[in-house]
N, C-alpha and C positions, 0 to 999 in steps of 0.2 A: 081652675087651668091655665090660671093667672099669675098661681098661687106655684105650681107646674113650670112653665117657665121660666120662673124667677133661678128657680134650683137648677134649674139646664142651666143658664148664662151664668151662677156660681163658679159650676165646674170648672165648668167653660173657663173662666180667668184665672182658677185657681189649679190649672195644671201646669206642669212646666214644661219649654218650650225646649223643641227637639235642637242642636246647635249645628253648625260644618265644625269638623277639627280644623283645628289650626295648625302652625308648623308648633307651635310652641307644646304640645300637647306630650305629655312627660312618655304614653304611652307609645305616640307614634315614631318621635325620635327614637326609643328602646330596640322601635321596631327597623329605622335606618343604620340602627349604631349596628344592630345580630348583620341583616345582608352585608353593610361595609367590610366588620372581620372578617365577615365568611367568601368575600371575596378575594379579600386579602391573604386569607390562609390555603384559598386554593391558589392559588400567581406565586405565593412563596414555594407552598408542594411543590409547583410542577416545574417552576427553578430550582430544584430541587436535583427533583426525578433530570431531572436533565442539563446533568452535566457535558458539556460539548467544553473541546478543547485544539485550538486550530493545530494541523500540525502541514508539515510537507507534503504530497505529493507531488508525482514527474508527468507534468507537463507534455512530456513528448517521449521519445527512448531517451535515454542515457546512456548514453558507453562507455565501458573502463578505460579510467583516468580524467572524465569531461572535469572540470571545478562547475558543484552546485548552484548556479545562483534564478536570481527572479526571470528568467529567462529559458529560466528546463524547469520550471516547480508552479505548481499554484495553490496559493490556502486552503483544504478542506477544515468544516467542522469536525468531530467523531466523536463517538465516546466510549474507550477501548478499557474505561478505568483501571488496574491496577499494571496491566499492559501496554502505558503510552510509553512508558519510561521506555522501551524498545525503536521506538521511533521519536525521528527530528520533527524537536515543537517549531511552535511558528513563531521563534520568540528576538529578539537582537543581537548579535551576531553567534546569531544559532547554523550560521554560514561562511562564517570566516574561512578561505584558508579548504576549502568540502570540496572534496573531491570523491567520485566514484571508483566505490570496491572492486561493480561487479556490473552487467550486464545489469540496467532500471529501462523496464519499458511501462511505453506511458499511461498511467491509469494507476500502476502500483505507490502508495507508503513507499517514504524511503525509509525504511529504515537503520539502527547507530549500525549494526551491520554490512552495509551497503555501504556507507562512507566510512571515510580517512579520511585527515589531514594532511598524512605525507603523499609521496609523485602519485607510486600507485598504488601500495601498501607493498607488500610480500609478494605477491603475480607478476608473472611476470606474462604478459599472451604473444603465445606461435601463433604465428596461419601453416596449417599445411593442407597442402593438395590431397583430396579420395574422390575416389570413384564417383560418379552420377549415381547410380545408386542407393545410397545414405538414405539411410530412413528420416520418409520428412519429419517427425516426431522430435526429430534433434532441429533445436534449433533458436537462438538467442536466449539466454539462462535458463537451460532446460541443463541436464547433469550428464555425463556419459564416464566407460567403461575406458582407461588406454592402455592395447594390447601389440605387444612390440613381435614380432618374425622376423630373425636374424638373419641376412638372408650372403649363403653358403659360401666359405671364401668361393673366386675361379667358375661358379657357377651362377645359373637363374631360377635354381630353385632358393627354399626355404624354409628354416626349421620352425620349432614348434613357437605357438605364439606366448609372452610371457607380460605378465597383469605387469602395466608400469605404474597404472595410480584405477582410482574407484571414485566414480562422482567429480572427475577435473570439472569443470563448469566451463559451457562454452560460451561468447562473450557476440561473436556477430559469425553466420554467414553466407555464403554468397556461390552464384552459380556462376560459373566456369566455362565461356564458352566454346566452342568447336574453334583448333588452332588449325589452321594445314595441317594435319594429321589427322584432324576428321574427331580429336577424340576432348566429346563431354566431362565435364565435374562439379566439386564441391570444394570449394577453401570455405573448412573455419581453423576460425580464432579463436585457444585452448587458451585456457589462463591456466598457465604451471606456477609450483609452487617449486622453490628452491631447490629443495629434493632430489624432482622431476625434472629441472632442465636440464641436464647436465646428460643423462641416455636419453633424455628428448633429440635433447640437438643431435648426440652423435648418431640415430637411427635419423637421421634426416640426411646426415653425412654422409653414410655408407647406404644410404640407400636403401633401406632395413619395411620392410613394413608395419608400417600402422596400423589397426587395427583399431575402428571407433563403433562405439556397442550405448547404445543408450540403454537411461539406468533410471526406472519409473519414482526409482528411492526419491528420485531430486526431485521430486514437484513434492512433495511432502517436506521440502526444506523451508 
């Protein structure tokens, strides 16, 4: 019985002790390095996929000829890929001497086609008065076809309407209140190219009938 107890005691004395892994344990350090490398790789991949760039967006409605400044714009981060070159980047000097070449609605990204570094670009704003039943779809930024019906000499009748221009842009619209004669109407500001400027002014001077028709094809521009 004594010999058996000594054998058990001897086995217990020679059994290896289990010890807690320390910070210098090679396998633990290797595991930590693998975890850290995995986190760094994920962060790098996410940053590479999220290549956003700052561009300017209209903070308020911007009318034709209005300077583009920090007051009417703000910077947003966007991911546009190759189409980024079509928009005004948020960079030093990007807005120097820049004006709106068209109506820009609040919330719109400022495209390069929307701006000019000349006073008004090639187009000129012309105001015309139209009947009150003008289509409600005709709003600033929309496109219209403009027709002119010449007034017959010495009479109150008009000839057959002829097309002056397709997809002319509307830069402003205002409702005209009834005057002394009780007539209401709409005043449109159109952006007119130089080739169409003279015939439109002649039509206004000759009291010809100007017909403005909404063109939905302009919505895709």
